[in-house]
C-alpha positions in Angstrom: -2.7 146.1 93.3 -2.9 149.9 92.8 -3.8 151.3 89.3 -2.2 155.0 88.8 -3.9 156.5 85.4 -0.4 158.0 84.0 -0.4 159.8 80.5 2.8 157.7 79.7 0.9 154.1 80.3 -2.1 155.6 77.4 1.1 156.6 75.3 2.9 153.1 75.5 -0.1 151.2 74.7 -0.7 153.2 71.5 2.9 152.1 70.5 2.0 148.9 71.3 -1.5 148.9 69.2 0.1 150.5 66.3 2.7 147.9 66.7 0.6 144.9 66.5 0.1 144.6 62.9 2.7 145.8 61.3 5.6 144.5 63.5 8.9 142.5 63.2 8.4 138.9 65.0 11.1 136.8 66.1 9.5 134.0 64.4 11.7 131.3 62.1 11.6 134.0 59.0 10.1 132.0 55.8 12.8 131.9 53.7 16.8 132.1 55.3 18.4 135.6 55.3 20.9 136.5 52.9 24.3 136.2 54.7 26.4 139.6 53.8 28.9 137.8 51.8 26.0 136.1 49.4 24.2 139.5 49.0 24.2 139.1 45.6 20.2 138.8 44.6 19.6 140.9 42.0 17.5 144.1 43.2 14.1 145.2 41.2 13.3 149.5 41.1 12.3 150.4 44.0 9.2 151.6 42.3 8.4 148.6 40.7 5.2 146.3 41.7 6.2 143.2 43.6 4.2 140.4 41.4 6.5 136.9 42.7 4.1 134.2 44.3 1.8 134.3 47.2 0.7 131.6 50.1 0.1 131.8 53.4 2.5 130.9 56.1 3.4 127.3 56.5 1.4 125.4 59.1 3.3 124.5 62.3 5.1 121.0 62.3 3.2 119.9 65.0 -0.5 120.5 66.0 -1.2 120.2 69.1 -3.9 117.9 70.9 -7.0 119.8 70.9 -7.9 118.7 74.8 -4.4 119.9 76.4 -5.5 121.9 79.7 -5.6 125.7 78.7 -2.8 126.8 81.4 0.2 125.5 79.7 3.3 124.9 81.8 5.6 126.0 79.6 5.8 129.7 80.0 8.6 131.7 80.5 10.7 131.6 83.6 9.9 135.3 84.8 6.6 135.6 84.4 4.7 137.2 86.8 2.0 135.4 88.4 -1.8 135.3 87.8 -3.6 137.2 90.6 -5.4 135.2 92.7 -8.7 137.5 92.5 -8.3 137.7 88.3 -11.3 137.8 86.0 -11.4 134.9 83.9 -13.0 135.4 80.3 -14.0 132.6 77.8 -13.1 133.7 74.4 -14.5 131.5 71.2 -11.9 130.8 68.5 -13.7 131.0 64.8 -12.4 130.0 61.5 -13.5 133.5 60.0 -14.3 131.7 56.7 -16.1 128.6 58.0 -17.5 130.6 60.8 -16.6 127.0 62.6 -15.2 126.9 66.0 -11.4 125.5 65.8 -10.2 123.2 68.2 -6.4 123.2 69.1 -5.4 127.0 68.6 -2.5 127.5 70.2 -2.9 131.3 72.3 -0.4 134.2 73.9 -1.7 137.1 75.9 -0.2 139.2 77.6 -1.7 142.5 79.9 -0.4 145.5 81.0 2.1 144.0 83.6 4.5 143.1 80.9 5.6 147.1 81.5 7.2 146.0 84.3 9.6 143.8 82.4 9.9 146.4 79.4 11.2 148.8 81.2 14.0 146.8 83.3 15.4 146.8 79.2 18.2 149.2 77.9 16.5 151.8 76.0 17.9 150.8 72.7 16.0 146.7 73.7 12.8 148.8 74.7 12.4 150.4 71.0 12.7 147.2 69.5 10.0 145.2 71.9 7.4 147.8 71.6 6.8 147.0 68.0 5.6 143.8 68.3 3.0 143.3 71.0 2.5 139.2 70.0 6.4 139.1 70.8 6.1 140.8 73.6 3.3 137.8 74.8 5.4 135.2 73.5 8.2 135.9 76.3 6.4 137.4 78.9 2.7 136.5 79.0 0.8 133.5 79.4 -0.3 130.4 76.9 -3.3 128.4 76.3 -4.9 126.2 73.7 -8.4 126.0 72.6 -11.3 123.2 73.8 -12.9 120.8 71.1 -15.5 123.2 71.4 -12.9 126.2 70.0 -13.0 127.8 73.4 -10.0 129.6 75.5 -9.5 130.6 78.6 -8.2 133.4 79.5 -7.7 136.4 82.4 -8.0 140.4 81.8 -5.8 142.3 83.5 -6.3 145.7 85.4 -6.7 147.4 82.7 -6.4 145.2 79.7 -5.7 142.4 77.8 -4.1 141.2 74.5 -5.0 137.7 73.2 -2.8 136.1 69.8 -4.0 133.5 68.6 -2.3 130.8 65.9 -3.6 127.8 64.0 -2.4 125.7 60.9 -0.8 128.8 59.6 -4.1 131.1 60.5 -4.1 133.9 62.8 -6.3 136.3 65.2 -5.9 138.7 67.7 -8.2 140.2 70.1 -7.5 143.0 72.6 -9.7 142.5 75.4 -10.8 145.6 77.7 -11.2 145.2 81.8 -14.8 146.2 82.4 -16.0 146.1 79.3 -19.0 144.8 78.2 -19.0 141.7 76.2 -20.6 141.3 72.7 -23.7 139.3 72.8 -22.1 136.7 70.7 -19.5 136.8 73.4 -15.5 137.2 72.8 -14.1 135.6 69.6 -11.3 135.8 67.7 -11.4 135.3 64.2 -8.8 133.1 62.3 -7.5 133.6 58.5 -5.1 132.8 56.7 -1.5 134.8 58.3 0.7 136.7 55.7 3.6 138.8 55.8 5.3 141.1 53.6 9.3 140.2 53.3 11.8 142.9 52.6 15.4 142.8 51.8 17.1 146.1 51.4 20.7 146.7 49.6 22.5 149.6 48.8 24.1 150.8 45.2 26.9 148.1 45.5 24.0 145.2 46.3 25.5 144.6 49.8 22.6 144.4 52.7 21.8 148.3 54.0 21.1 147.3 57.9 19.0 149.9 60.1 17.2 151.5 57.2 13.9 152.3 58.2 10.5 151.3 56.0 6.9 151.7 56.4 4.3 150.0 54.8 1.0 151.6 54.0 -2.2 151.9 52.2 -1.1 153.3 48.6 -2.0 156.3 47.3 -0.4 157.7 43.9 -0.6 161.3 45.7 1.5 160.6 48.6 5.1 161.2 48.3 6.3 160.2 51.9 5.6 158.0 54.4 3.0 159.1 57.5 5.1 156.7 59.9 8.4 159.4 59.2 11.0 157.8 61.1 9.5 153.8 59.4 7.5 151.2 61.6 10.8 149.0 61.1 14.5 148.8 60.6 16.5 146.3 58.1 18.4 143.7 60.3 22.2 143.2 59.5 21.3 141.2 56.9 19.1 144.0 55.6 15.7 141.9 55.9 12.5 143.6 58.1 9.2 141.7 58.1 5.9 143.4 57.9 3.6 140.4 60.0 -0.1 140.0 59.7 -0.3 141.8 56.9 -4.2 140.9 56.5 -5.4 142.6 58.7 -4.3 145.9 56.5 -6.1 144.5 53.6 -8.5 147.6 54.7 -7.7 150.9 55.6 -7.3 150.5 59.6 -8.6 154.4 61.2 -9.1 157.4 59.7 -11.6 159.2 57.7 -11.4 156.2 55.3 -11.7 153.2 57.8 -12.5 150.2 56.2 -12.1 151.1 52.7 -10.6 148.1 50.8 -6.9 148.2 50.1 -5.8 146.8 47.1 -2.1 147.9 46.9 0.1 148.9 49.6 3.4 151.2 49.4 7.0 150.5 50.8 8.5 153.5 51.7 11.9 154.0 53.1 12.3 156.2 55.9 15.3 158.2 55.1 15.4 161.9 55.2 15.8 163.4 51.6 16.5 160.6 49.8 13.8 161.1 47.6 13.3 157.3 46.9 9.9 156.7 45.1 7.7 153.8 47.2 7.8 150.4 45.7 4.2 149.6 45.7 3.3 146.3 46.6 0.6 143.6 45.8 -2.1 143.8 48.8 -4.6 140.7 47.7 -1.8 138.7 46.0 1.0 138.8 48.9 4.3 137.9 47.1 6.0 135.1 49.0 9.4 136.1 48.2 11.2 139.2 49.0 10.3 142.4 47.8 13.8 143.7 46.8 14.8 147.4 46.9 17.9 149.0 45.7 18.8 152.5 47.8 21.0 154.9 45.5 24.5 155.9 46.0 24.2 157.3 49.6 27.3 158.6 51.8 27.3 157.7 55.8 26.8 160.5 59.2 28.0 160.4 62.7 27.4 163.0 65.5 28.8 162.8 69.0 26.5 165.4 71.7 28.2 165.6 75.4 27.1 167.8 78.5 30.5 169.1 80.0 32.4 166.7 77.7 30.1 163.5 79.3 27.7 161.4 77.3 24.3 162.4 78.4 22.0 159.4 79.6 18.6 158.8 77.5 20.1 161.4 74.9 18.9 160.7 71.1 20.1 161.9 68.4 18.7 162.2 65.0 19.5 164.2 61.2 16.5 165.8 58.8 17.4 167.8 55.7 16.0 171.2 56.7 14.4 173.5 56.1 16.5 174.7 60.1 13.5 174.8 62.7 10.7 173.2 60.4 7.7 171.2 62.4 8.0 169.6 59.7 11.4 168.1 59.1 11.7 167.5 62.9 9.0 165.2 62.4 10.4 163.7 59.7 13.7 163.6 61.2 15.9 159.8 61.8 16.5 159.1 65.1 19.4 157.0 66.3 21.0 156.0 70.2 24.3 156.5 70.7 26.9 153.8 70.9 29.0 153.1 73.7 31.5 155.4 72.2 29.3 158.2 72.5 28.4 158.2 68.5 24.8 157.9 66.9 25.6 156.7 63.8 23.6 157.0 60.5 24.2 154.3 57.9 22.5 155.7 55.0 21.9 159.8 54.3 21.6 161.6 51.1 24.3 163.1 48.7 24.5 166.8 48.1 22.4 167.8 50.7 23.2 169.9 54.0 22.2 168.2 57.2 20.5 169.4 60.8 21.9 167.7 63.2 18.8 167.7 65.8 19.4 166.5 69.7 16.8 166.1 72.1 16.2 164.4 75.7 13.2 165.6 77.9 12.0 168.8 77.2 15.0 169.9 75.7 16.0 170.3 71.8 19.0 171.8 69.9 20.1 171.7 66.4 23.0 172.2 64.4 23.7 172.1 60.2 26.8 170.5 58.8 27.4 169.9 54.9 26.1 166.6 54.0 28.5 164.2 52.0 28.6 164.4 48.2 30.6 160.7 47.3 28.8 157.9 47.6 30.4 156.0 51.1 31.6 159.1 52.3 31.5 159.8 56.0 30.5 163.1 57.8 31.0 164.0 61.6 29.9 166.6 64.2 30.6 166.8 67.3 29.3 170.0 69.5 28.5 170.3 73.5 25.5 171.5 75.6 26.6 173.1 78.3 26.4 176.2 76.9 23.3 176.2 75.5 20.9 173.2 77.6 19.2 174.1 80.7 19.4 170.7 82.1 18.4 169.9 86.2 20.5 166.7 87.7 20.2 165.6 91.1 19.8 162.2 92.9 16.5 160.7 94.0 16.2 158.7 97.1 13.4 156.0 98.4 11.4 157.4 101.5 14.0 155.1 103.5 16.7 156.9 101.9 18.2 154.5 99.6 18.9 155.3 96.1 16.6 154.8 94.2 18.0 152.7 91.0 17.2 152.0 88.0 13.8 153.7 87.9 11.6 155.3 85.6 10.0 158.3 87.6 6.7 160.3 86.7 6.5 163.9 87.0 5.0 167.5 85.9 6.9 170.5 85.8 6.1 174.6 84.7 8.9 176.3 83.8 9.3 179.9 81.6 10.8 178.1 78.7 8.6 175.0 78.6 5.6 173.0 81.0 3.8 169.8 81.3 4.8 165.9 81.8 7.6 164.2 81.6 9.3 160.8 83.0 12.8 160.4 83.6 15.0 157.2 84.6 17.6 157.0 87.0 21.0 155.3 87.3 22.2 152.5 89.2 23.0 155.7 92.1 19.4 156.8 91.9 21.1 159.9 89.9 19.3 161.1 86.9 20.2 164.1 84.2 16.9 166.0 82.6 17.0 168.6 80.0 14.0 170.8 80.7 14.9 173.4 77.8 17.3 175.9 75.5 18.8 179.2 75.8 16.9 181.6 74.4 19.2 184.6 73.0 16.2 187.1 72.9 15.0 186.3 76.4 16.8 188.8 79.0 14.5 187.8 82.1 15.7 184.8 84.3 14.3 181.1 83.5 11.9 180.4 86.6 11.0 176.9 87.8 7.3 177.4 89.1 6.4 174.0 89.9 8.3 170.4 89.6 6.8 167.5 91.2 7.6 164.0 91.1 5.4 160.9 91.5 7.2 156.9 92.0 4.8 154.1 93.3 6.7 150.7 93.8 4.9 147.3 94.2 1.9 147.1 96.5 2.5 150.5 98.4 1.6 153.7 98.8 2.1 156.7 96.3 5.1 159.1 96.8 5.9 162.4 95.9 8.5 164.8 95.9 8.1 168.5 95.3 10.9 171.3 94.6 11.3 174.9 95.1 10.6 177.0 92.7 13.6 178.8 91.8 15.8 180.1 88.5 17.5 178.4 86.2 20.6 179.0 84.4 22.2 177.4 81.3 24.0 174.5 82.2 23.9 172.4 84.9 21.2 173.2 87.5 22.1 170.2 90.5 18.9 169.9 93.0 20.7 167.8 95.2 19.2 164.6 96.8 15.6 164.6 96.4 14.0 162.4 98.9 10.4 160.7 98.5 8.2 161.0 100.7 4.4 161.0 101.3 2.6 164.2 100.1 0.0 166.3 102.2 -3.8 164.7 101.8 -6.1 166.7 99.8 -9.3 164.9 100.0 -9.6 160.9 99.7 -12.7 158.5 99.7 -14.5 156.3 97.1 -17.3 155.9 94.4 -20.4 154.3 95.9 -21.7 152.7 92.7 -25.3 151.5 92.6 -24.7 147.6 91.9 -21.7 145.5 91.8 -19.0 145.6 88.8 -15.3 147.1 87.8 -14.7 150.8 89.4 -14.0 152.2 85.8 -14.5 156.0 86.7 -11.8 159.1 86.8 -11.6 162.8 88.0 -10.6 166.0 87.6 -9.9 168.6 90.9 -10.9 171.9 90.0 -10.5 175.1 91.7 -12.9 177.9 91.6 -11.5 181.3 89.9 -12.3 184.0 92.0 -10.5 186.4 89.9 -13.1 185.5 86.7 -15.4 185.5 89.1 -19.2 187.3 88.1 -22.2 187.8 90.1 -24.4 185.1 88.4 -21.9 182.3 87.8 -18.7 180.8 88.7 -15.7 179.5 86.7 -13.7 176.7 87.7 -10.8 175.7 86.4 -8.7 172.3 86.6 -5.9 171.9 89.3 -3.1 170.4 87.7 0.0 168.7 89.5 -2.1 167.0 92.1 -1.1 163.0 93.2 -4.0 161.0 92.1 -4.6 157.3 92.9 -7.8 155.6 92.0 -7.8 152.0 93.0 -9.5 148.7 91.8 -12.2 148.4 94.5 -13.5 152.3 94.1 -11.6 154.4 96.9 -9.3 157.3 95.6 -6.9 159.5 97.3 -5.9 163.0 95.9 -2.5 164.4 97.6 -0.3 167.7 97.2 -0.4 170.9 97.9 -3.4 172.8 97.2 -4.5 176.3 98.8 -7.3 177.1 100.9 -10.3 178.1 99.2 -13.5 176.5 97.1 -12.4 173.5 95.2 -14.3 170.3 94.0 -14.6 166.7 92.3 -15.5 166.4 88.2 -16.8 163.0 87.6 -15.2 162.0 84.0 -16.1 158.9 82.6 -18.2 157.5 79.5 -19.0 154.1 81.1 -21.4 155.9 84.1 -24.2 158.0 84.3 -23.1 161.8 85.0 -22.3 162.7 88.5 -22.9 165.6 89.8 -19.7 167.8 90.7 -18.5 167.4 94.6 -17.7 170.4 96.4 -15.2 168.8 99.3 -13.2 170.6 102.2 -9.6 170.5 102.0 -7.8 167.0 104.1 -11.5 165.8 103.9 -11.4 161.6 104.2 -13.9 159.1 103.5 -15.8 161.3 100.5 -18.0 159.2 99.4 -19.7 159.7 95.9 -22.9 157.4 94.7 -22.5 156.6 91.0 -25.4 154.8 88.6 -24.0 152.9 86.0 -26.7 153.2 84.2 -27.4 150.3 81.3 -25.8 149.0 78.5 -27.1 148.9 75.0 -26.1 146.8 71.9 -27.1 146.6 68.2 -25.5 145.8 65.3 -25.9 146.8 61.4 -24.7 145.0 58.3 -23.0 147.8 56.0 -22.3 148.4 52.4 -18.9 146.9 51.6 -16.4 149.8 52.0 -18.6 152.0 54.7 -16.5 153.0 57.0 -18.3 152.1 60.7 -17.9 155.3 62.3 -19.8 157.2 59.6 -22.9 155.3 60.2 -24.9 156.7 63.7 -27.1 155.1 65.7 -29.2 157.6 68.0 -31.1 157.3 70.6 -34.3 159.5 71.6 -35.4 159.8 75.0 -39.3 159.8 75.1 -39.2 161.6 78.5 -37.2 164.4 77.9 -36.0 164.3 81.9 -34.0 161.7 80.6 -31.7 163.2 78.1 -28.4 164.6 79.0 -28.3 167.8 80.1 -26.1 170.7 78.5 -23.9 170.9 81.6 -23.0 166.8 81.2 -20.8 167.5 78.0 -17.8 168.3 80.4 -19.0 165.1 82.5 -19.2 163.2 79.3 -16.0 164.0 77.3 -15.9 164.7 73.9 -18.4 161.9 73.2 -22.8 161.9 72.5 -24.0 159.5 75.1 -27.0 158.8 73.2 -24.3 157.8 69.9 -23.4 154.3 69.9 -19.6 153.7 69.1 -18.8 151.0 66.6 -16.9 148.1 67.7 -14.5 145.5 66.6 -16.0 143.4 63.5 -16.3 140.2 64.1 -18.7 138.8 61.2 -20.8 140.3 58.4 -22.4 142.6 61.4 -20.5 145.4 62.4 -21.3 145.9 66.2 -22.1 149.2 68.4 -22.5 150.0 72.1 -23.7 152.0 74.3 -22.0 152.1 77.8 -24.4 154.2 79.9 -28.0 155.2 79.3 -30.8 155.6 82.0 -33.8 153.4 81.8 -36.7 154.7 79.5 -38.0 154.1 76.3 -36.3 155.4 72.9 -36.5 155.8 69.5 -33.6 154.4 67.6 -32.3 156.5 64.4 -29.6 155.4 62.2 -28.2 158.2 60.1 -25.0 159.1 58.4 -23.8 162.6 57.2 -26.7 164.4 59.2 -28.7 163.8 56.7 -32.5 164.7 57.9 -33.7 161.3 56.4 -32.8 158.3 58.6 -31.9 155.2 56.7 -33.6 153.0 59.3 -36.1 153.6 63.2 -36.5 151.1 65.5 -40.1 152.5 67.9 -40.0 151.7 71.5 -36.6 150.3 72.4 -37.6 149.5 76.0 -33.9 150.0 79.1 -33.6 148.1 80.3 -33.6 145.6 78.1 -36.2 142.6 78.2 -34.7 139.3 78.8 -32.6 137.8 75.8 -32.8 141.6 74.4 -34.5 143.3 71.6 -34.2 141.6 68.6 -34.8 144.6 65.9 -31.8 146.0 67.1 -29.9 142.8 66.1 -28.6 142.5 62.2 -30.3 145.9 61.0 -29.8 145.7 57.1 -28.7 148.8 55.8 -27.6 147.6 52.4 -31.2 147.6 50.4 -31.6 151.7 51.3 -27.9 152.8 51.6 -25.0 152.4 48.5 -22.0 154.2 48.2 -21.2 157.5 47.0 -17.2 157.4 45.6 -16.4 161.0 45.7 -12.7 162.5 44.4 -11.5 165.7 45.4 -8.6 167.2 44.3 -7.6 170.8 44.8 -6.5 173.7 42.5 -4.1 176.4 43.5 -2.3 176.9 46.6 -4.0 175.0 49.8 -4.6 177.8 52.7 -3.2 174.6 54.5 -1.6 171.0 53.8 -3.7 169.5 56.9 -7.1 171.1 56.3 -9.4 168.3 54.7 -12.1 168.4 52.8 -16.4 167.6 54.9 -18.6 166.7 53.1 -22.6 167.4 54.1 -25.4 165.3 52.9 -28.4 167.9 52.0 -30.8 169.2 53.9 -29.3 168.5 57.5 -31.6 167.1 60.0 -30.3 170.1 62.3 -30.0 173.3 60.7 -27.8 174.6 64.6 -25.6 171.8 63.6 -24.5 170.3 60.8 -23.2 166.4 60.7 -20.6 166.0 58.2 -18.1 163.0 57.1 -14.6 164.1 57.1 -12.1 162.7 54.9 -9.0 162.9 53.2 -7.9 164.7 49.2 -8.1 162.3 47.1 -10.9 159.5 46.5 -13.1 158.4 49.1 -15.9 156.0 49.9 -19.2 157.5 51.3 -23.1 156.3 52.8 -25.5 157.6 50.6 -29.2 156.8 50.1 -30.1 154.8 47.0 -31.3 157.6 45.2 -29.9 161.1 43.6 -28.6 163.1 46.7 -27.7 166.8 46.8 -24.1 167.3 48.7 -21.8 170.1 50.0 -18.2 169.6 49.7 -16.7 172.1 52.1 -12.7 173.1 53.0 -11.4 175.7 55.0 -9.4 178.2 52.7 -11.5 177.2 49.6 -14.9 178.0 48.0 -17.7 175.3 49.2 -19.4 173.5 46.5 -22.7 171.7 46.2 -23.1 168.8 43.9 -27.0 168.4 42.7 -28.6 164.8 42.4 -25.2 162.9 43.3 -25.5 159.0 42.5 -22.6 156.5 42.3 -19.0 158.8 41.8 -18.4 162.1 42.2 -15.4 164.7 41.4 -14.8 167.8 42.7 -11.8 170.6 42.3 -11.8 172.6 45.3 -10.8 176.4 44.6 -9.1 178.9 46.7 -10.4 182.2 48.0 -9.3 185.2 46.0 -6.6 187.2 47.8 -5.7 190.5 47.4 -2.1 192.1 48.5 -2.7 195.1 50.5 0.2 197.5 50.8 0.1 199.6 53.8 1.6 203.2 53.9 2.2 205.2 57.1 4.3 202.5 58.8 7.1 204.9 59.5 5.3 206.2 62.4 5.6 202.3 64.0 8.4 201.9 66.7 10.7 198.7 66.9 9.1 195.9 67.1 5.8 197.0 66.8 3.2 194.6 65.2 0.3 195.9 62.3 -2.7 193.0 61.6 -5.0 193.5 58.8 -8.7 191.9 58.6 -11.1 192.1 55.5 -15.0 191.2 56.6 -17.6 191.5 53.5 -19.5 194.6 54.2 -23.1 192.6 54.0 -22.4 189.7 56.3 -25.3 191.1 58.2 -25.7 188.7 61.9 -22.7 186.1 63.0 -23.8 182.9 61.4 -24.0 180.5 65.1 -24.4 177.5 63.5 -21.4 175.2 64.3 -20.4 171.4 62.5 -19.5 168.5 63.6 -17.6 165.1 62.2 -15.7 162.3 63.9 -12.7 164.1 64.0 -13.2 167.6 64.7 -15.9 169.9 65.1 -16.3 173.9 64.7 -18.3 177.4 63.3 -19.8 176.6 59.7 -18.8 179.7 59.2 -15.5 178.9 58.6 -16.4 176.2 56.0 -18.7 178.3 54.1 -16.8 181.9 54.4 -13.2 183.2 53.5 -11.4 183.6 56.7 -12.1 186.8 58.7 -8.4 186.0 60.8 -5.8 189.4 60.7 -3.5 188.6 58.7 0.3 190.0 60.0 1.7 193.0 57.8 5.2 191.8 56.1 7.8 194.1 54.3 4.5 196.3 54.1 1.8 194.0 52.4 -0.5 191.8 53.7 -2.5 189.2 51.6 -6.2 189.2 52.6 -8.7 186.3 51.3 -11.5 187.3 50.4 -14.9 186.7 49.0 -17.7 187.9 47.2 -18.5 191.1 47.2 -17.3 194.8 48.9 -15.3 193.7 52.1 -14.3 196.0 54.9 -11.0 196.6 56.2 -9.7 196.8 60.0 -6.8 196.9 61.4 -5.1 195.9 65.2 -2.2 198.1 66.4 0.6 195.9 69.3 3.5 196.6 70.8 6.2 194.2 71.4 5.6 191.2 73.9 3.2 193.5 75.7 -0.1 191.8 75.0 -2.0 194.8 74.7 -3.6 196.4 71.2 -5.2 199.4 69.9 -7.8 199.2 66.8 -7.3 201.6 64.6 -10.3 203.4 62.7 -8.7 205.3 60.1 -8.2 203.5 57.0 -8.0 204.9 53.7 -9.5 203.5 51.3 -11.4 201.1 54.2 -13.1 199.0 51.6 -11.5 196.2 49.1 -12.9 193.3 46.5 -11.2 190.6 44.9 -9.3 191.3 42.1 -6.1 193.7 41.9 -3.9 194.9 44.6 -4.9 197.8 46.7 -2.5 200.6 48.5 -4.1 201.5 52.0 -3.1 204.8 53.8 -2.9 204.8 58.0 -3.8 207.9 59.9 0.0 209.0 60.9 -1.5 210.8 63.6 -3.5 208.4 64.6 -0.7 205.8 64.8 1.3 207.5 67.0 -1.7 208.3 69.2 -1.8 204.8 69.2 2.0 204.2 69.9 1.5 206.5 72.9 -1.3 205.0 74.6 -0.2 201.0 74.3 3.4 202.7 75.9 1.7 204.4 78.7 -0.2 201.0 79.7 3.1 199.1 79.5 4.7 201.4 81.6 1.5 201.5 84.1 1.4 198.0 84.0 5.7 197.3 85.3 5.7 196.5 89.0 7.5 199.6 91.0 10.5 198.3 92.1 
């Protein structure tokens, strides 16, 4: 079956994987849920610590016979058949504690084809299924059982397969990626006692509270709200919700603190504006009884949003408590799908606060404010119509044979003056769709234009089809596109990847076009072409269709699973283009790390002996963001953490084990030869870093106003190995466990908007308080000369700054200019109400001002400021030269007039 790489599939996969560990399953509950009329269990305070007795999930009543066949016959009736050409793998099931194989363990697994089943469900049902991948596998996947040697045989889908295994109250899972090099010890599932946290939520009167969002996260006493804003789970009609497999959450699963132990969890109630402290749950002694949470008095909200008096399909309604239009408030909004009567209902909203109701569908959204309830149980409602606000496209989609495309998801790309990007719409039983592309903008006087719109769809076993909509102007309200019939788009190029050895075809590419406008005498500028229909098949053949104007274009291959490929130019309509691809050599190593050290903070990097083997600078984009000579950490299966390289040229290398960019490596393995000799290199397995590496427990706090709440501290061990590119460790405000050598070490802690701090001879533990750079209020005189809509920005630069600092830094999560961490921001600050607040460091700073006119995209640098230097301390008043300002305004207005096209 053809495989089309689509962004939406990746988003859905993240949703599935995100719900793997924190989900509510459909297995029988460990204790019977309380009936609505009997919900009289006393509730503990929401901020109390749960201390009930503990115990793993009970074992199944019947243990399977270990010699039963792997492929069991009791699969779901609508299960898709396993492809005849499927690749089968042996997965070993082990007990994590004893390291012994487990016979007779029951397994379920599924692959990406489950999307075809989930897509047929209603939107309300789809949301609940996405939260629990094991439940999906039990419903639509395949089943098997480990044999006497603990061996389980499963097949791998076109992209991935997820395996879930249970035995005697223990659970384990494995994610198998198609084409992935198996680990040295083979694919494994490690079983460990399975735990769940059950939660019972009641309202202020002690009655079950249904539909309440909950999130269970590593406890941080400084964290006031859930990271999963809308909650990972919702309570059922009995007020119950179950977080399953929480044993996997005893370490931080991702992010800068990955791998650190978690002793407690915070249980958040995700209702905007409720301000309820989280309950603290013991992660070591997991409660066996439900954690009781009692809500404070709340009210109710219901909202109805229509388009021309009719429901809008796919519409989501949400509420938050403001401020209106704030992105953080919108991100934390609670969403609900309208009921059959058109009303979206929120059973619990805070009292005494204004509510902001947000409606969104497609790329459009609209917000309305209403007073919230003031009395317990009081319900407020709001209803509004979008006909005068929403820019909506409607139409009917037809298959290539002229029949309606009924109840199908269709992917599209678009570019309009109100929004742009990718989208996914769903047709109804008649093939019709309603797509909200944007909202009315009162300050926009020019017409809203649709520049590009293309829809792609592909049925099972057929070629991909496309609809391209002609550009047009859009009006507020309905814009009916009429009947849109799918067909085969114009061929841009087709061909195949010719690999130098057998194996799966895991590669992808972009089409780039020479930008003649930016072309210079000695260099060429190539820009990616969006909106094309790209299909990469499992046999390595590919096809690109769509509209592309004549000119020079090329394929730029992007992959981390083979060696770099030079861009290939082609003529429009080329068929059978052959692109040679060298797979390179895979390599694996493993390390024994000190407890609490996140694997991604330990770098295993190869240094080639032959410079010709090293990646070239122009290979960067072909490899993506990652360095091909640096290994990626893999899922830990035993005491050692595995690392892997996906594709390397043949040659001889030196392996350096590093952390935090420190010049001194923790371990060195010389003369690593590729291809590897038979049996591999035993020096690469189980590299024990514990005798030379320890942990530095660093606590970072901030004092005063932080420049941006999203900024995070970055630690640099000193001295750095590379002076021009520092390697740092990024972590969240609070306490972090960092790798360090077993000796006193100098460290520098940096954070944008704050002074850097250097610690000398740090050992074991350290504390740092980050101080913001001082700010100087700069008042401006002479603003009366500015016309309406003009903008003035002021910046300050150290007078003795010297040459620009070209050094860079890199962490696991970000990269940038080192000067941004070591010095105050040199960016311009807009003057508001006559004042700009500028960050400054030590010494004298020189001022500069930049004047621009509204919506013109042009500006002028003003040279005459009195005074033009400031230092940290008292406020400063600066006089603009009125004549210079007027002259700059006149020049900008003339430029704008000259640029306006003639009628």
